[in-house]
Structures are given as structure tokens and as C-alpha cells.
C-alpha positions, 0 to 999 in steps of 0.5 A, a space after each residue: 405464202 399469199 393470203 387468200 381474200 374471203 368472198 366478203 372482203 372481196 365484195 367490200 373492196 370492189 364496191 368501196 372502189 365504185 361508190 362515192 360514200 365508201 363509209 356507207 358500204 355494209 357487207 354481211 355474210 350468211 351461210 345456209 344449206 343453199 350456200 353463201 349469201 353476201 348481202 350488200 347495202 350501200 347509200 341510196 345515191 350510190 345504187 346506180 354505181 353498184 348496179 350499173 347500166 342495165 345491171 352490167 356492174 352487178 352482173 360482173 360483181 356476181 360473176 367474179 364472186 362466183 369465181 372466188 366461191 369456186 376456189 373454195 368449192 362454195 356457191 356464193 350469191 350476192 343480194 343487193 339491198 334496196 335502200 329503205 324509202 327509195 323510189 325507182 325513177 320512172 322512165 320518161 316516155 320519148 315522144 315519137 313526133 314525126 312532124 319535127 315540131 319539137 323545138 331544136 329537132 328536125 326531120 331527116 328531110 329538113 336536115 338534108 335540105 339544109 345541106 349545100 350540095 
């Protein structure tokens, strides 16, 4: 008979495959009146890999975790701990320069003018 994987083991396996430092992955499981809470802690440098672009990876893990929980008739939630002392990088504002004065950048008219048609 096939052995069933627990929700905690599932998260641990998936995340360890994604990160550069799998030894730093810590997965804790708590059960309360709201359901099951899986708490994930990873190395600060691996946070981007776990969260993904615009949160896509974290959302996918949560979706799969919901399926694993549904097999056991349990509501399973995933909390990703933000590492202590981490700072969210500020997005650099893109300079909207219409004059094309930025080095290496040309306006559309300049590009079309360079074409030998």
C-alpha cells in the first residue's frame, strides 16, 4: 500500500527543492480550531525563491497544500515567516524621460531614423 505524505512533509520537500540552503528550512505544524497552520522559515537569501515573482510560487504551494489537506478533510494554511532583520528592497522608480537624454536610450523617432529603408 502507498504511504501517504503529511502536509508538513509535503511543504518541507517542495521548499527544500526550491532553495539554495535546504538545511535552513524549518517547517512547523500547529492544529487549532481554525484548522492546520504550517509555518515555514527559510534562510533570508532564499525568500525570493519561495515567494516567487509577484508571489506566484507561494500561491502555487498554498494551492497544492489545500489539495493535500482536502484529502484529509482538513483546512491547511501556510504562513511564511519573514526572517528577522530583513528589509524589503525598495523598488527603483523608473525615470520616464521622453527626451531620450539617458545614455544608451533612444526615442522611437531616433530608432526609426537610424533604419536604412
